[in-house]
C-alpha positions in Angstrom: 127.1 51.0 200.9 124.6 51.1 198.2 123.1 54.5 199.1 126.3 56.1 198.8 126.8 54.7 195.4 123.7 56.2 194.1 124.5 59.4 196.0 127.9 59.5 194.2 126.5 58.6 190.6 123.9 61.3 191.2 126.3 63.8 191.8 128.7 62.9 189.0 125.2 63.4 187.0 124.4 66.8 188.0 127.8 67.9 187.6 127.7 66.8 184.1 124.5 68.2 183.1 125.9 71.8 182.5 128.4 70.6 179.8 125.7 69.0 177.9 123.4 71.9 177.8 126.2 73.5 175.7 125.3 71.3 172.8 127.7 69.8 170.4 131.4 71.5 169.7 131.0 73.1 166.2 134.6 73.4 165.3 135.6 75.7 162.6 137.4 74.3 159.2 140.2 76.2 157.6 139.4 76.7 154.2 139.2 79.4 151.8 136.0 78.0 149.9 132.3 78.9 151.6 129.6 76.9 149.8 127.5 77.7 152.8 124.5 80.0 152.8 124.9 83.5 154.0 126.0 83.8 157.6 127.0 80.3 158.0 130.7 79.1 157.7 131.8 75.2 157.1 132.0 73.5 160.4 133.1 70.2 161.8 131.3 67.8 164.0 132.9 64.9 165.0 134.9 65.3 162.0 131.8 65.5 159.6 132.0 69.1 157.6 128.5 70.9 157.5 127.4 74.4 157.6 126.8 76.3 160.7 128.4 78.5 163.3 131.3 77.4 165.4 131.4 77.6 169.0 135.1 77.2 169.6 138.0 78.9 167.7 140.2 75.8 167.7 140.0 73.6 165.0 138.9 69.9 164.7 142.5 68.8 163.4 144.2 70.9 166.1 142.2 69.5 168.7 142.8 65.9 167.7 146.3 66.0 167.2 148.3 64.2 169.7 150.2 66.4 172.0 153.3 64.5 172.3 156.3 65.3 169.9 158.4 62.2 168.9 161.7 62.2 170.0 164.4 61.9 166.9 167.5 59.7 167.5 171.0 61.7 166.6 173.9 59.6 167.5 176.1 61.6 170.0 179.6 60.8 168.7 180.2 59.7 164.9 183.0 57.0 165.0 185.4 56.4 161.7 184.7 53.3 159.6 185.9 50.3 160.7 186.1 51.4 164.3 184.0 49.5 167.1 182.7 51.3 170.2 183.5 55.0 170.1 183.6 56.6 173.6 
């Protein structure tokens, strides 16, 4: 049992290594000002803004945005004033 657990952990670590080889994700910052040196632009690394070359096309803010839209309540039927339980 112990050998199978170690083998599973080794396989998981080996599959994660290519993702770590790419380095950190550098997200472009949507701005019109650029105070970075020539050839660089504002990028975000885990929310911190610095200068660099982005390696993704999506911004940090778009990546962190929650994909679920909130439902809005709209009553299907409007009741006249003073009337209870319209159907």
